[in-house]
TORNU-293319 format. One line per 10 residues: number of its first residue (from 1); for each residue x, y, z of N, C-alpha, C. Coordinates in nm, 4 decimals, decimal comma. Example, Ala and Ser with C-alpha at 12.3 -4.5 7.8 and 13.67 -1.06 7.14 Angstrom:
2
1) 1,3190 -0,5690 0,7800 1,2300 -0,4500 0,7800 1,3200 -0,3300 0,7800  1,2850 -0,2250 0,7080 1,3670 -0,1060 0,7140 1,2900 0,0030 0,7870
END
This chain:
85
1) -1,7264 2,7728 -0,9302 -1,6368 2,7391 -1,0333 -1,4618 2,8018 -0,9836  -1,4368 2,8820 -0,9219 -1,3368 2,9756 -0,8484 -1,3083 2,8446 -0,7421  -1,4003 2,7954 -0,6635 -1,3394 2,7031 -0,5455 -1,2926 2,5562 -0,6138  -1,3601 2,5315 -0,7331 -1,2958 2,4215 -0,8310 -1,1314 2,4349 -0,8281  -1,1243 2,5246 -0,9235 -1,0158 2,5833 -0,9557 -0,8962 2,5914 -0,8505  -0,9298 2,6313 -0,7332 -0,8598 2,6674 -0,6401 -0,8151 2,5044 -0,5566  -0,9265 2,4082 -0,5703 -0,8981 2,2971 -0,5528 -0,8266 2,1563 -0,5940  -0,8020 2,2276 -0,7371 -0,7779 2,1101 -0,8167 -0,6245 2,0953 -0,8273  -0,5197 2,1967 -0,7589 -0,4170 2,1807 -0,7250 -0,3644 2,0507 -0,6258  -0,4870 2,0829 -0,4845 -0,4051 2,0179 -0,3915 -0,4969 1,8764 -0,4200
11) -0,5945 1,8551 -0,4897 -0,6387 1,7159 -0,5551 -0,5211 1,6334 -0,6423  -0,4454 1,7233 -0,7395 -0,3255 1,6482 -0,8297 -0,2133 1,6307 -0,7289  -0,1812 1,7293 -0,6270 -0,0728 1,6863 -0,5340 -0,0676 1,5355 -0,4490  -0,2130 1,5181 -0,4449 -0,2636 1,4304 -0,3408 -0,2650 1,2896 -0,4412  -0,3082 1,2637 -0,5900 -0,2409 1,1845 -0,6506 -0,1183 1,1589 -0,6795  -0,0425 1,2756 -0,6895 0,0945 1,2052 -0,7406 0,1695 1,1199 -0,6025  0,0907 1,1934 -0,4544 0,1595 1,1156 -0,3360 0,0959 1,0010 -0,3712  -0,0504 0,9229 -0,4221 -0,0563 0,8224 -0,4024 0,0671 0,7331 -0,5546  0,0183 0,8355 -0,6351 0,0871 0,7552 -0,7221 0,2631 0,7446 -0,6487  0,3155 0,8302 -0,6288 0,4646 0,7717 -0,6433 0,4658 0,6608 -0,4953
21) 0,3818 0,7074 -0,3808 0,4160 0,5977 -0,2403 0,3600 0,4521 -0,2801  0,2138 0,4394 -0,4180 0,1720 0,2731 -0,4049 0,2314 0,2867 -0,5351  0,2516 0,3129 -0,5989 0,3245 0,3034 -0,7651 0,1592 0,2522 -0,8435  0,0758 0,3120 -0,8341 -0,0573 0,3423 -0,9095 -0,0110 0,4128 -0,9968  -0,1321 0,3799 -1,1291 -0,1600 0,4993 -1,2369 -0,2277 0,5915 -1,1803  -0,2102 0,7386 -1,2260 -0,2916 0,8320 -1,1877 -0,4441 0,8255 -1,2099  -0,5384 0,7800 -1,2597 -0,6560 0,7012 -1,2648 -0,6789 0,6109 -1,1531  -0,5929 0,5405 -1,1020 -0,6079 0,4530 -0,9714 -0,5855 0,5547 -0,9121  -0,5026 0,6251 -0,8469 -0,4574 0,7564 -0,7453 -0,6314 0,7955 -0,7503  -0,6906 0,8671 -0,8689 -0,7898 0,9454 -0,8805 -0,8708 0,8266 -0,7878
31) -0,9403 0,7004 -0,8091 -1,0168 0,5885 -0,7888 -1,0196 0,5962 -0,6724  -0,8755 0,5727 -0,6186 -0,8173 0,5556 -0,4305 -0,8972 0,6808 -0,3466  -0,8899 0,8002 -0,4184 -0,9149 0,9230 -0,3227 -1,0733 0,9206 -0,3348  -1,1416 0,8930 -0,4409 -1,2579 0,9252 -0,4818 -1,2863 0,8181 -0,3436  -1,2466 0,6999 -0,3618 -1,3199 0,6162 -0,2414 -1,2828 0,6255 -0,1078  -1,1900 0,7262 -0,0317 -1,1743 0,7713 0,0674 -1,3026 0,8555 0,1130  -1,3306 0,9611 -0,0138 -1,4070 1,0787 0,0093 -1,5088 0,9936 0,0278  -1,5587 0,8918 -0,0371 -1,7000 0,8719 -0,0105 -1,7298 0,7790 0,0709  -1,6594 0,6823 0,1091 -1,6555 0,6331 0,2553 -1,6395 0,7180 0,3864  -1,6002 0,8004 0,3540 -1,5560 0,8600 0,4690 -1,6621 0,9907 0,5139
41) -1,7283 0,9892 0,4025 -1,7813 1,1353 0,3758 -1,7473 1,2786 0,3983  -1,6352 1,2584 0,3429 -1,5379 1,3876 0,3403 -1,5451 1,4154 0,2301  -1,5339 1,5621 0,1993 -1,5177 1,5972 0,0732 -1,3787 1,5640 0,0378  -1,3752 1,5359 -0,1306 -1,2233 1,4810 -0,2110 -1,1262 1,6303 -0,1890  -1,1730 1,7457 -0,1764 -1,0900 1,8576 -0,1643 -1,0041 1,8121 -0,0206  -1,0501 1,7992 0,0668 -1,0357 1,7659 0,2284 -0,9694 1,6440 0,2372  -0,9952 1,5430 0,1401 -0,9180 1,4250 0,2153 -0,8145 1,4484 0,0989  -0,7622 1,5059 0,0066 -0,6389 1,5600 -0,0694 -0,5781 1,6346 -0,0006  -0,6280 1,7247 0,1008 -0,5608 1,7942 0,1615 -0,4572 1,7305 0,3014  -0,5855 1,6513 0,3722 -0,4791 1,5751 0,4605 -0,3872 1,4894 0,4058
51) -0,3831 1,3976 0,2663 -0,3213 1,3637 0,2492 -0,1583 1,3995 0,2135  -0,1521 1,5517 0,1642 -0,0677 1,6042 0,0981 0,0010 1,6879 0,2158  -0,0935 1,7267 0,3625 -0,0175 1,7631 0,4771 0,0614 1,6368 0,5374  0,0413 1,5039 0,5009 0,0826 1,4034 0,5939 0,2114 1,3986 0,5340  0,2560 1,4631 0,4108 0,3723 1,4431 0,3563 0,4147 1,5364 0,4322  0,4057 1,6741 0,4525 0,5080 1,7752 0,5318 0,5289 1,7517 0,7138  0,4369 1,5896 0,7502 0,4507 1,5547 0,8780 0,3364 1,5564 0,9646  0,2356 1,6344 0,9435 0,1101 1,6655 1,0185 0,0662 1,5260 0,9955  0,0122 1,5193 1,0864 -0,0996 1,3625 1,1461 -0,2380 1,3271 1,0806  -0,2515 1,2563 0,9680 -0,3670 1,2759 0,9048 -0,4634 1,2006 1,0353
61) -0,6303 1,2330 1,0063 -0,6857 1,1809 1,0960 -0,7229 1,0484 1,0728  -0,7294 0,9515 1,1967 -0,7275 0,8414 1,2213 -0,8583 0,8261 1,1036  -0,9423 0,8519 1,1198 -1,0732 0,7901 1,0319 -1,0127 0,7921 0,9147  -0,9543 0,9154 0,8512 -0,8962 0,9179 0,6635 -0,8107 0,8280 0,6768  -0,6933 0,7959 0,7678 -0,6209 0,7052 0,7724 -0,6869 0,5257 0,7790  -0,7912 0,5331 0,8204 -0,8463 0,4027 0,8189 -0,9224 0,3876 0,6607  -0,9635 0,4775 0,6191 -1,0064 0,4883 0,4977 -0,9465 0,4413 0,3792  -0,8396 0,5263 0,4155 -0,7179 0,5191 0,2949 -0,6602 0,3884 0,2791  -0,6377 0,3382 0,4409 -0,5768 0,1615 0,4008 -0,6517 0,0664 0,3350  -0,7793 0,0942 0,3767 -0,9038 0,0100 0,2989 -0,9022 0,0378 0,1499
71) -0,9107 0,1565 0,1154 -0,9334 0,1969 -0,0023 -0,8168 0,1423 -0,0933  -0,6593 0,1208 -0,0445 -0,5577 0,0930 -0,0974 -0,5318 -0,0713 -0,0996  -0,5888 -0,1121 -0,0243 -0,5601 -0,2450 -0,0126 -0,6770 -0,2866 -0,1062  -0,8128 -0,2564 -0,1041 -0,9031 -0,2663 -0,2423 -0,8413 -0,2843 -0,3791  -0,7931 -0,1479 -0,4110 -0,6952 -0,1465 -0,5222 -0,5680 -0,2495 -0,5031  -0,5107 -0,2814 -0,4190 -0,3989 -0,3444 -0,4629 -0,4685 -0,5415 -0,4876  -0,5894 -0,5099 -0,4387 -0,6864 -0,6394 -0,4484 -0,6987 -0,6957 -0,5894  -0,7540 -0,5841 -0,6368 -0,7803 -0,5859 -0,7805 -0,6685 -0,5817 -0,8626  -0,5855 -0,5308 -0,8669 -0,4692 -0,4981 -0,9091 -0,3438 -0,6137 -0,9020  -0,3632 -0,7056 -0,8464 -0,3094 -0,8625 -0,8056 -0,3867 -0,9375 -0,9000
81) -0,5425 -0,9412 -0,8914 -0,6145 -1,0554 -0,9523 -0,6109 -1,0169 -1,1113  -0,6182 -0,8624 -1,1549 -0,5500 -0,8272 -1,3032 -0,4198 -0,8672 -1,3432  -0,3729 -0,8767 -1,2677 -0,1890 -0,8959 -1,3203 -0,1781 -1,0516 -1,3195  -0,2446 -1,1463 -1,2365 -0,2199 -1,2985 -1,2487 -0,3397 -1,3530 -1,3403  -0,4136 -1,2685 -1,4197 -0,4641 -1,3444 -1,4633 -0,3920 -1,3697 -1,6680
END
């Protein structure tokens, strides 16, 4: 429980970064984070930490960059299909 409480702020910050950077809703940012975590086989808090550290100029691992780009591309495709209907 303690570990979950410590992880929550960085996850929320990463959701905010995605929300601001890609103009997605908070739930969509959560889904992007989860997709990256699952596809990269990296814990969600570690994905969130990498995203928030990237805003401070620290490079994100290449593998996570690739999974993030793929997750955002998938989200955009779904978002565009939903908007055009």
